Predicted model as a PDB file, atoms N, CA, C, CB and O in Angstrom, pLDDT in the B-factor column:
MODEL        1                                                                  
ATOM      1  N   MET A   1       3.497 -49.070  17.660  1.00 49.00           N  
ATOM      2  CA  MET A   1       4.474 -48.639  18.581  1.00 49.00           C  
ATOM      3  C   MET A   1       4.189 -49.437  19.855  1.00 49.00           C  
ATOM      4  CB  MET A   1       4.434 -47.084  18.799  1.00 49.00           C  
ATOM      5  O   MET A   1       3.019 -49.610  20.197  1.00 49.00           O  
ATOM      6  N   SER A   2       5.229 -49.945  20.593  1.00 57.00           N  
ATOM      7  CA  SER A   2       5.092 -50.786  21.725  1.00 57.00           C  
ATOM      8  C   SER A   2       5.042 -49.894  22.987  1.00 57.00           C  
ATOM      9  CB  SER A   2       6.247 -51.813  21.781  1.00 57.00           C  
ATOM     10  O   SER A   2       5.372 -48.708  22.963  1.00 57.00           O  
ATOM     11  N   ILE A   3       4.640 -50.492  24.007  1.00 62.00           N  
ATOM     12  CA  ILE A   3       4.505 -49.787  25.299  1.00 62.00           C  
ATOM     13  C   ILE A   3       5.717 -50.104  26.187  1.00 62.00           C  
ATOM     14  CB  ILE A   3       3.169 -50.198  26.027  1.00 62.00           C  
ATOM     15  O   ILE A   3       6.041 -51.274  26.386  1.00 62.00           O  
ATOM     16  N   LEU A   4       6.360 -49.122  26.699  1.00 67.00           N  
ATOM     17  CA  LEU A   4       7.507 -49.353  27.642  1.00 67.00           C  
ATOM     18  C   LEU A   4       6.915 -49.392  29.137  1.00 67.00           C  
ATOM     19  CB  LEU A   4       8.659 -48.138  27.475  1.00 67.00           C  
ATOM     20  O   LEU A   4       6.168 -48.516  29.574  1.00 67.00           O  
ATOM     21  N   ARG A   5       7.284 -50.365  29.770  1.00 71.00           N  
ATOM     22  CA  ARG A   5       6.844 -50.621  31.087  1.00 71.00           C  
ATOM     23  C   ARG A   5       7.984 -50.415  32.098  1.00 71.00           C  
ATOM     24  CB  ARG A   5       6.287 -52.012  31.171  1.00 71.00           C  
ATOM     25  O   ARG A   5       9.148 -50.459  31.698  1.00 71.00           O  
ATOM     26  N   PRO A   6       7.700 -50.194  33.386  1.00 74.00           N  
ATOM     27  CA  PRO A   6       8.812 -50.064  34.324  1.00 74.00           C  
ATOM     28  C   PRO A   6       9.723 -51.250  34.253  1.00 74.00           C  
ATOM     29  CB  PRO A   6       8.309 -49.894  35.732  1.00 74.00           C  
ATOM     30  O   PRO A   6       9.241 -52.382  34.235  1.00 74.00           O  
ATOM     31  N   GLY A   7      11.048 -51.044  34.210  1.00 76.00           N  
ATOM     32  CA  GLY A   7      12.038 -52.118  34.090  1.00 76.00           C  
ATOM     33  C   GLY A   7      12.475 -52.264  32.680  1.00 76.00           C  
ATOM     34  O   GLY A   7      13.528 -52.861  32.454  1.00 76.00           O  
ATOM     35  N   ASP A   8      11.730 -51.749  31.661  1.00 81.00           N  
ATOM     36  CA  ASP A   8      12.100 -51.875  30.243  1.00 81.00           C  
ATOM     37  C   ASP A   8      13.298 -51.031  29.948  1.00 81.00           C  
ATOM     38  CB  ASP A   8      10.943 -51.476  29.328  1.00 81.00           C  
ATOM     39  O   ASP A   8      13.998 -51.340  28.984  1.00 81.00           O  
ATOM     40  N   GLU A   9      13.590 -50.038  30.653  1.00 84.00           N  
ATOM     41  CA  GLU A   9      14.639 -49.078  30.290  1.00 84.00           C  
ATOM     42  C   GLU A   9      16.022 -49.796  30.187  1.00 84.00           C  
ATOM     43  CB  GLU A   9      14.697 -47.916  31.353  1.00 84.00           C  
ATOM     44  O   GLU A   9      16.866 -49.337  29.417  1.00 84.00           O  
ATOM     45  N   LYS A  10      16.275 -50.870  30.909  1.00 89.00           N  
ATOM     46  CA  LYS A  10      17.546 -51.564  30.753  1.00 89.00           C  
ATOM     47  C   LYS A  10      17.702 -52.175  29.332  1.00 89.00           C  
ATOM     48  CB  LYS A  10      17.664 -52.667  31.821  1.00 89.00           C  
ATOM     49  O   LYS A  10      18.819 -52.445  28.890  1.00 89.00           O  
ATOM     50  N   PHE A  11      16.582 -52.383  28.640  1.00 91.00           N  
ATOM     51  CA  PHE A  11      16.626 -53.021  27.337  1.00 91.00           C  
ATOM     52  C   PHE A  11      16.591 -51.971  26.203  1.00 91.00           C  
ATOM     53  CB  PHE A  11      15.451 -54.008  27.197  1.00 91.00           C  
ATOM     54  O   PHE A  11      16.689 -52.361  25.040  1.00 91.00           O  
ATOM     55  N   HIS A  12      16.450 -50.605  26.499  1.00 89.00           N  
ATOM     56  CA  HIS A  12      16.229 -49.614  25.493  1.00 89.00           C  
ATOM     57  C   HIS A  12      17.241 -48.445  25.652  1.00 89.00           C  
ATOM     58  CB  HIS A  12      14.777 -49.109  25.570  1.00 89.00           C  
ATOM     59  O   HIS A  12      17.648 -48.067  26.751  1.00 89.00           O  
ATOM     60  N   TYR A  13      17.587 -47.942  24.545  1.00 88.00           N  
ATOM     61  CA  TYR A  13      18.280 -46.639  24.482  1.00 88.00           C  
ATOM     62  C   TYR A  13      17.242 -45.549  24.535  1.00 88.00           C  
ATOM     63  CB  TYR A  13      19.156 -46.505  23.189  1.00 88.00           C  
ATOM     64  O   TYR A  13      16.052 -45.836  24.402  1.00 88.00           O  
ATOM     65  N   SER A  14      17.664 -44.252  24.733  1.00 84.00           N  
ATOM     66  CA  SER A  14      16.757 -43.160  24.841  1.00 84.00           C  
ATOM     67  C   SER A  14      15.902 -43.008  23.584  1.00 84.00           C  
ATOM     68  CB  SER A  14      17.514 -41.903  25.117  1.00 84.00           C  
ATOM     69  O   SER A  14      14.815 -42.436  23.662  1.00 84.00           O  
ATOM     70  N   ASP A  15      16.362 -43.508  22.411  1.00 87.00           N  
ATOM     71  CA  ASP A  15      15.548 -43.349  21.145  1.00 87.00           C  
ATOM     72  C   ASP A  15      14.584 -44.532  20.987  1.00 87.00           C  
ATOM     73  CB  ASP A  15      16.494 -43.254  19.862  1.00 87.00           C  
ATOM     74  O   ASP A  15      13.880 -44.622  19.982  1.00 87.00           O  
ATOM     75  N   GLY A  16      14.550 -45.392  21.921  1.00 84.00           N  
ATOM     76  CA  GLY A  16      13.567 -46.528  21.856  1.00 84.00           C  
ATOM     77  C   GLY A  16      14.212 -47.791  21.332  1.00 84.00           C  
ATOM     78  O   GLY A  16      13.671 -48.878  21.533  1.00 84.00           O  
ATOM     79  N   SER A  17      15.327 -47.690  20.679  1.00 88.00           N  
ATOM     80  CA  SER A  17      15.872 -48.926  20.054  1.00 88.00           C  
ATOM     81  C   SER A  17      16.407 -49.827  21.149  1.00 88.00           C  
ATOM     82  CB  SER A  17      17.010 -48.598  19.009  1.00 88.00           C  
ATOM     83  O   SER A  17      16.663 -49.386  22.270  1.00 88.00           O  
ATOM     84  N   HIS A  18      16.572 -51.089  20.811  1.00 91.00           N  
ATOM     85  CA  HIS A  18      17.013 -52.110  21.853  1.00 91.00           C  
ATOM     86  C   HIS A  18      18.514 -52.138  21.927  1.00 91.00           C  
ATOM     87  CB  HIS A  18      16.478 -53.567  21.521  1.00 91.00           C  
ATOM     88  O   HIS A  18      19.270 -51.926  20.979  1.00 91.00           O  
ATOM     89  N   LYS A  19      18.864 -52.431  23.184  1.00 93.00           N  
ATOM     90  CA  LYS A  19      20.328 -52.545  23.537  1.00 93.00           C  
ATOM     91  C   LYS A  19      20.769 -54.039  23.374  1.00 93.00           C  
ATOM     92  CB  LYS A  19      20.603 -52.031  25.070  1.00 93.00           C  
ATOM     93  O   LYS A  19      20.302 -54.924  24.090  1.00 93.00           O  
ATOM     94  N   TRP A  20      21.671 -54.263  22.414  1.00 93.00           N  
ATOM     95  CA  TRP A  20      22.105 -55.602  22.209  1.00 93.00           C  
ATOM     96  C   TRP A  20      23.471 -55.886  22.883  1.00 93.00           C  
ATOM     97  CB  TRP A  20      22.173 -55.876  20.735  1.00 93.00           C  
ATOM     98  O   TRP A  20      23.957 -57.015  22.810  1.00 93.00           O  
ATOM     99  N   ILE A  21      24.067 -54.930  23.505  1.00 94.00           N  
ATOM    100  CA  ILE A  21      25.265 -55.024  24.237  1.00 94.00           C  
ATOM    101  C   ILE A  21      24.903 -55.095  25.717  1.00 94.00           C  
ATOM    102  CB  ILE A  21      26.193 -53.852  23.922  1.00 94.00           C  
ATOM    103  O   ILE A  21      24.181 -54.229  26.211  1.00 94.00           O  
ATOM    104  N   PRO A  22      25.372 -56.074  26.412  1.00 94.00           N  
ATOM    105  CA  PRO A  22      24.984 -56.241  27.883  1.00 94.00           C  
ATOM    106  C   PRO A  22      25.436 -54.988  28.652  1.00 94.00           C  
ATOM    107  CB  PRO A  22      25.666 -57.574  28.541  1.00 94.00           C  
ATOM    108  O   PRO A  22      26.391 -54.323  28.250  1.00 94.00           O  
ATOM    109  N   PRO A  23      24.771 -54.682  29.723  1.00 88.00           N  
ATOM    110  CA  PRO A  23      24.971 -53.466  30.546  1.00 88.00           C  
ATOM    111  C   PRO A  23      26.324 -53.678  31.290  1.00 88.00           C  
ATOM    112  CB  PRO A  23      23.725 -53.223  31.595  1.00 88.00           C  
ATOM    113  O   PRO A  23      26.871 -52.690  31.780  1.00 88.00           O  
ATOM    114  N   ASN A  24      26.840 -54.792  31.391  1.00 91.00           N  
ATOM    115  CA  ASN A  24      28.091 -55.073  32.227  1.00 91.00           C  
ATOM    116  C   ASN A  24      29.007 -55.836  31.336  1.00 91.00           C  
ATOM    117  CB  ASN A  24      27.790 -55.915  33.591  1.00 91.00           C  
ATOM    118  O   ASN A  24      28.541 -56.795  30.720  1.00 91.00           O  
ATOM    119  N   PRO A  25      30.307 -55.501  31.196  1.00 91.00           N  
ATOM    120  CA  PRO A  25      31.166 -56.330  30.300  1.00 91.00           C  
ATOM    121  C   PRO A  25      31.346 -57.797  30.735  1.00 91.00           C  
ATOM    122  CB  PRO A  25      32.532 -55.695  30.203  1.00 91.00           C  
ATOM    123  O   PRO A  25      31.698 -58.646  29.916  1.00 91.00           O  
ATOM    124  N   ASP A  26      31.096 -58.101  32.058  1.00 95.00           N  
ATOM    125  CA  ASP A  26      31.216 -59.417  32.573  1.00 95.00           C  
ATOM    126  C   ASP A  26      29.960 -60.181  32.303  1.00 95.00           C  
ATOM    127  CB  ASP A  26      31.526 -59.393  34.028  1.00 95.00           C  
ATOM    128  O   ASP A  26      29.934 -61.375  32.601  1.00 95.00           O  
ATOM    129  N   TYR A  27      28.930 -59.614  31.773  1.00 94.00           N  
ATOM    130  CA  TYR A  27      27.617 -60.250  31.589  1.00 94.00           C  
ATOM    131  C   TYR A  27      27.740 -61.149  30.379  1.00 94.00           C  
ATOM    132  CB  TYR A  27      26.453 -59.187  31.405  1.00 94.00           C  
ATOM    133  O   TYR A  27      28.396 -60.754  29.416  1.00 94.00           O  
ATOM    134  N   ASP A  28      27.132 -62.372  30.366  1.00 95.00           N  
ATOM    135  CA  ASP A  28      27.261 -63.307  29.309  1.00 95.00           C  
ATOM    136  C   ASP A  28      26.411 -62.797  28.163  1.00 95.00           C  
ATOM    137  CB  ASP A  28      26.854 -64.722  29.753  1.00 95.00           C  
ATOM    138  O   ASP A  28      25.220 -62.540  28.336  1.00 95.00           O  
ATOM    139  N   GLN A  29      27.046 -62.639  26.931  1.00 96.00           N  
ATOM    140  CA  GLN A  29      26.336 -62.109  25.769  1.00 96.00           C  
ATOM    141  C   GLN A  29      25.220 -62.952  25.324  1.00 96.00           C  
ATOM    142  CB  GLN A  29      27.244 -61.924  24.657  1.00 96.00           C  
ATOM    143  O   GLN A  29      24.170 -62.423  24.960  1.00 96.00           O  
ATOM    144  N   GLU A  30      25.382 -64.313  25.328  1.00 95.00           N  
ATOM    145  CA  GLU A  30      24.342 -65.188  24.906  1.00 95.00           C  
ATOM    146  C   GLU A  30      23.079 -65.037  25.839  1.00 95.00           C  
ATOM    147  CB  GLU A  30      24.873 -66.643  24.898  1.00 95.00           C  
ATOM    148  O   GLU A  30      21.937 -65.013  25.381  1.00 95.00           O  
ATOM    149  N   VAL A  31      23.350 -64.942  27.094  1.00 95.00           N  
ATOM    150  CA  VAL A  31      22.215 -64.737  28.033  1.00 95.00           C  
ATOM    151  C   VAL A  31      21.548 -63.415  27.773  1.00 95.00           C  
ATOM    152  CB  VAL A  31      22.685 -64.797  29.501  1.00 95.00           C  
ATOM    153  O   VAL A  31      20.320 -63.336  27.746  1.00 95.00           O  
ATOM    154  N   TRP A  32      22.328 -62.375  27.579  1.00 94.00           N  
ATOM    155  CA  TRP A  32      21.704 -61.040  27.271  1.00 94.00           C  
ATOM    156  C   TRP A  32      20.919 -61.129  25.984  1.00 94.00           C  
ATOM    157  CB  TRP A  32      22.791 -59.907  27.148  1.00 94.00           C  
ATOM    158  O   TRP A  32      19.790 -60.641  25.937  1.00 94.00           O  
ATOM    159  N   ASP A  33      21.446 -61.715  24.959  1.00 95.00           N  
ATOM    160  CA  ASP A  33      20.754 -61.867  23.671  1.00 95.00           C  
ATOM    161  C   ASP A  33      19.366 -62.490  23.867  1.00 95.00           C  
ATOM    162  CB  ASP A  33      21.596 -62.738  22.706  1.00 95.00           C  
ATOM    163  O   ASP A  33      18.380 -62.048  23.277  1.00 95.00           O  
ATOM    164  N   GLU A  34      19.318 -63.514  24.699  1.00 95.00           N  
ATOM    165  CA  GLU A  34      18.075 -64.271  24.905  1.00 95.00           C  
ATOM    166  C   GLU A  34      17.166 -63.356  25.676  1.00 95.00           C  
ATOM    167  CB  GLU A  34      18.310 -65.645  25.667  1.00 95.00           C  
ATOM    168  O   GLU A  34      15.989 -63.270  25.328  1.00 95.00           O  
ATOM    169  N   GLN A  35      17.616 -62.675  26.685  1.00 94.00           N  
ATOM    170  CA  GLN A  35      16.686 -61.723  27.446  1.00 94.00           C  
ATOM    171  C   GLN A  35      16.149 -60.635  26.508  1.00 94.00           C  
ATOM    172  CB  GLN A  35      17.452 -61.024  28.677  1.00 94.00           C  
ATOM    173  O   GLN A  35      14.970 -60.293  26.603  1.00 94.00           O  
ATOM    174  N   VAL A  36      16.928 -60.108  25.651  1.00 94.00           N  
ATOM    175  CA  VAL A  36      16.438 -59.090  24.793  1.00 94.00           C  
ATOM    176  C   VAL A  36      15.420 -59.708  23.809  1.00 94.00           C  
ATOM    177  CB  VAL A  36      17.602 -58.405  24.058  1.00 94.00           C  
ATOM    178  O   VAL A  36      14.395 -59.088  23.525  1.00 94.00           O  
ATOM    179  N   HIS A  37      15.690 -60.917  23.288  1.00 94.00           N  
ATOM    180  CA  HIS A  37      14.794 -61.540  22.394  1.00 94.00           C  
ATOM    181  C   HIS A  37      13.400 -61.811  23.102  1.00 94.00           C  
ATOM    182  CB  HIS A  37      15.437 -62.844  21.868  1.00 94.00           C  
ATOM    183  O   HIS A  37      12.344 -61.605  22.505  1.00 94.00           O  
ATOM    184  N   GLN A  38      13.447 -62.257  24.338  1.00 92.00           N  
ATOM    185  CA  GLN A  38      12.165 -62.447  25.122  1.00 92.00           C  
ATOM    186  C   GLN A  38      11.498 -61.121  25.371  1.00 92.00           C  
ATOM    187  CB  GLN A  38      12.430 -63.153  26.497  1.00 92.00           C  
ATOM    188  O   GLN A  38      10.271 -61.034  25.354  1.00 92.00           O  
ATOM    189  N   HIS A  39      12.307 -60.045  25.611  1.00 91.00           N  
ATOM    190  CA  HIS A  39      11.634 -58.759  25.832  1.00 91.00           C  
ATOM    191  C   HIS A  39      10.978 -58.320  24.565  1.00 91.00           C  
ATOM    192  CB  HIS A  39      12.613 -57.684  26.323  1.00 91.00           C  
ATOM    193  O   HIS A  39       9.879 -57.766  24.602  1.00 91.00           O  
ATOM    194  N   GLN A  40      11.642 -58.558  23.384  1.00 90.00           N  
ATOM    195  CA  GLN A  40      10.962 -58.145  22.131  1.00 90.00           C  
ATOM    196  C   GLN A  40       9.722 -58.967  21.875  1.00 90.00           C  
ATOM    197  CB  GLN A  40      11.906 -58.270  20.935  1.00 90.00           C  
ATOM    198  O   GLN A  40       8.750 -58.420  21.354  1.00 90.00           O  
ATOM    199  N   GLN A  41       9.694 -60.166  22.185  1.00 91.00           N  
ATOM    200  CA  GLN A  41       8.489 -61.061  22.119  1.00 91.00           C  
ATOM    201  C   GLN A  41       7.360 -60.458  22.940  1.00 91.00           C  
ATOM    202  CB  GLN A  41       8.820 -62.514  22.649  1.00 91.00           C  
ATOM    203  O   GLN A  41       6.212 -60.421  22.498  1.00 91.00           O  
ATOM    204  N   ALA A  42       7.691 -59.988  24.137  1.00 87.00           N  
ATOM    205  CA  ALA A  42       6.667 -59.430  25.003  1.00 87.00           C  
ATOM    206  C   ALA A  42       6.102 -58.118  24.361  1.00 87.00           C  
ATOM    207  CB  ALA A  42       7.263 -59.154  26.442  1.00 87.00           C  
ATOM    208  O   ALA A  42       4.927 -57.806  24.558  1.00 87.00           O  
ATOM    209  N   HIS A  43       6.900 -57.380  23.626  1.00 84.00           N  
ATOM    210  CA  HIS A  43       6.326 -56.216  22.884  1.00 84.00           C  
ATOM    211  C   HIS A  43       5.301 -56.733  21.870  1.00 84.00           C  
ATOM    212  CB  HIS A  43       7.465 -55.378  22.144  1.00 84.00           C  
ATOM    213  O   HIS A  43       4.191 -56.212  21.756  1.00 84.00           O  
ATOM    214  N   LEU A  44       5.702 -57.750  21.154  1.00 84.00           N  
ATOM    215  CA  LEU A  44       4.834 -58.254  20.032  1.00 84.00           C  
ATOM    216  C   LEU A  44       3.566 -58.814  20.725  1.00 84.00           C  
ATOM    217  CB  LEU A  44       5.596 -59.417  19.110  1.00 84.00           C  
ATOM    218  O   LEU A  44       2.475 -58.571  20.209  1.00 84.00           O  
ATOM    219  N   ARG A  45       3.635 -59.510  21.802  1.00 80.00           N  
ATOM    220  CA  ARG A  45       2.412 -60.027  22.420  1.00 80.00           C  
ATOM    221  C   ARG A  45       1.505 -58.884  22.858  1.00 80.00           C  
ATOM    222  CB  ARG A  45       2.750 -60.923  23.622  1.00 80.00           C  
ATOM    223  O   ARG A  45       0.286 -58.949  22.699  1.00 80.00           O  
ATOM    224  N   ASN A  46       2.101 -57.856  23.400  1.00 73.00           N  
ATOM    225  CA  ASN A  46       1.280 -56.684  23.943  1.00 73.00           C  
ATOM    226  C   ASN A  46       0.648 -55.995  22.660  1.00 73.00           C  
ATOM    227  CB  ASN A  46       2.251 -55.578  24.843  1.00 73.00           C  
ATOM    228  O   ASN A  46      -0.518 -55.602  22.698  1.00 73.00           O  
ATOM    229  N   GLU A  47       1.399 -55.859  21.566  1.00 63.00           N  
ATOM    230  CA  GLU A  47       0.831 -55.247  20.416  1.00 63.00           C  
ATOM    231  C   GLU A  47      -0.319 -56.027  19.808  1.00 63.00           C  
ATOM    232  CB  GLU A  47       1.870 -55.046  19.423  1.00 63.00           C  
ATOM    233  O   GLU A  47      -1.347 -55.456  19.446  1.00 63.00           O  
ATOM    234  N   ARG A  48      -0.151 -57.260  19.704  1.00 53.00           N  
ATOM    235  CA  ARG A  48      -1.135 -58.127  19.083  1.00 53.00           C  
ATOM    236  C   ARG A  48      -2.434 -58.180  19.948  1.00 53.00           C  
ATOM    237  CB  ARG A  48      -0.535 -59.556  18.890  1.00 53.00           C  
ATOM    238  O   ARG A  48      -3.529 -58.378  19.422  1.00 53.00           O  
ATOM    239  N   ALA A  49      -2.291 -58.011  21.184  1.00 46.00           N  
ATOM    240  CA  ALA A  49      -3.448 -58.011  22.004  1.00 46.00           C  
ATOM    241  C   ALA A  49      -4.393 -56.879  21.781  1.00 46.00           C  
ATOM    242  CB  ALA A  49      -3.054 -58.022  23.353  1.00 46.00           C  
ATOM    243  O   ALA A  49      -5.596 -57.004  22.009  1.00 46.00           O  
ATOM    244  N   LYS A  50      -3.843 -55.740  21.324  1.00 46.00           N  
ATOM    245  CA  LYS A  50      -4.552 -54.598  21.092  1.00 46.00           C  
ATOM    246  C   LYS A  50      -5.291 -54.520  19.751  1.00 46.00           C  
ATOM    247  CB  LYS A  50      -3.673 -53.537  21.224  1.00 46.00           C  
ATOM    248  O   LYS A  50      -6.197 -53.714  19.543  1.00 46.00           O  
ATOM    249  N   VAL A  51      -4.842 -55.415  18.853  1.00 43.00           N  
ATOM    250  CA  VAL A  51      -5.370 -55.372  17.459  1.00 43.00           C  
ATOM    251  C   VAL A  51      -6.790 -55.961  17.487  1.00 43.00           C  
ATOM    252  CB  VAL A  51      -4.425 -56.190  16.435  1.00 43.00           C  
ATOM    253  O   VAL A  51      -7.015 -57.049  18.019  1.00 43.00           O  
ATOM    254  N   ARG A  52      -7.717 -55.234  16.916  1.00 50.00           N  
ATOM    255  CA  ARG A  52      -9.096 -55.687  16.751  1.00 50.00           C  
ATOM    256  C   ARG A  52      -9.493 -55.694  15.250  1.00 50.00           C  
ATOM    257  CB  ARG A  52     -10.060 -54.773  17.568  1.00 50.00           C  
ATOM    258  O   ARG A  52      -9.348 -54.706  14.530  1.00 50.00           O  
ATOM    259  N   ILE A  53      -9.970 -56.799  14.860  1.00 49.00           N  
ATOM    260  CA  ILE A  53     -10.397 -56.876  13.535  1.00 49.00           C  
ATOM    261  C   ILE A  53     -11.896 -56.477  13.436  1.00 49.00           C  
ATOM    262  CB  ILE A  53     -10.141 -58.267  13.002  1.00 49.00           C  
ATOM    263  O   ILE A  53     -12.741 -56.949  14.197  1.00 49.00           O  
ATOM    264  N   GLN A  54     -12.167 -55.614  12.490  1.00 56.00           N  
ATOM    265  CA  GLN A  54     -13.517 -55.105  12.268  1.00 56.00           C  
ATOM    266  C   GLN A  54     -13.892 -55.449  10.820  1.00 56.00           C  
ATOM    267  CB  GLN A  54     -13.606 -53.539  12.544  1.00 56.00           C  
ATOM    268  O   GLN A  54     -13.113 -55.267   9.884  1.00 56.00           O  
ATOM    269  N   ARG A  55     -15.058 -55.928  10.691  1.00 58.00           N  
ATOM    270  CA  ARG A  55     -15.573 -56.328   9.355  1.00 58.00           C  
ATOM    271  C   ARG A  55     -16.403 -55.088   8.866  1.00 58.00           C  
ATOM    272  CB  ARG A  55     -16.497 -57.725   9.426  1.00 58.00           C  
ATOM    273  O   ARG A  55     -17.300 -54.542   9.508  1.00 58.00           O  
ATOM    274  N   LEU A  56     -15.959 -54.743   7.647  1.00 60.00           N  
ATOM    275  CA  LEU A  56     -16.660 -53.592   6.945  1.00 60.00           C  
ATOM    276  C   LEU A  56     -17.918 -54.180   6.335  1.00 60.00           C  
ATOM    277  CB  LEU A  56     -15.728 -52.886   5.792  1.00 60.00           C  
ATOM    278  O   LEU A  56     -17.869 -55.199   5.646  1.00 60.00           O  
ATOM    279  N   VAL A  57     -19.043 -53.533   6.591  1.00 55.00           N  
ATOM    280  CA  VAL A  57     -20.335 -53.857   6.083  1.00 55.00           C  
ATOM    281  C   VAL A  57     -20.758 -52.973   4.983  1.00 55.00           C  
ATOM    282  CB  VAL A  57     -21.310 -53.817   7.134  1.00 55.00           C  
ATOM    283  O   VAL A  57     -21.854 -53.136   4.446  1.00 55.00           O  
TER     284      VAL A  57                                                      
ENDMDL                                                                          
END                                                                             
């Protein structure tokens, strides 16, 4: 599960899913898509940073 930070709410619905429709009808869809994509990549970077590999002995 990813961490929501202040400002992330514009990219998420209340159930945590991502908004692929721009918040304003005049907003460029391609620009919004790229922003959501970058936002998702930030989630992945944050999740990977927490992963620790432990060797079983």
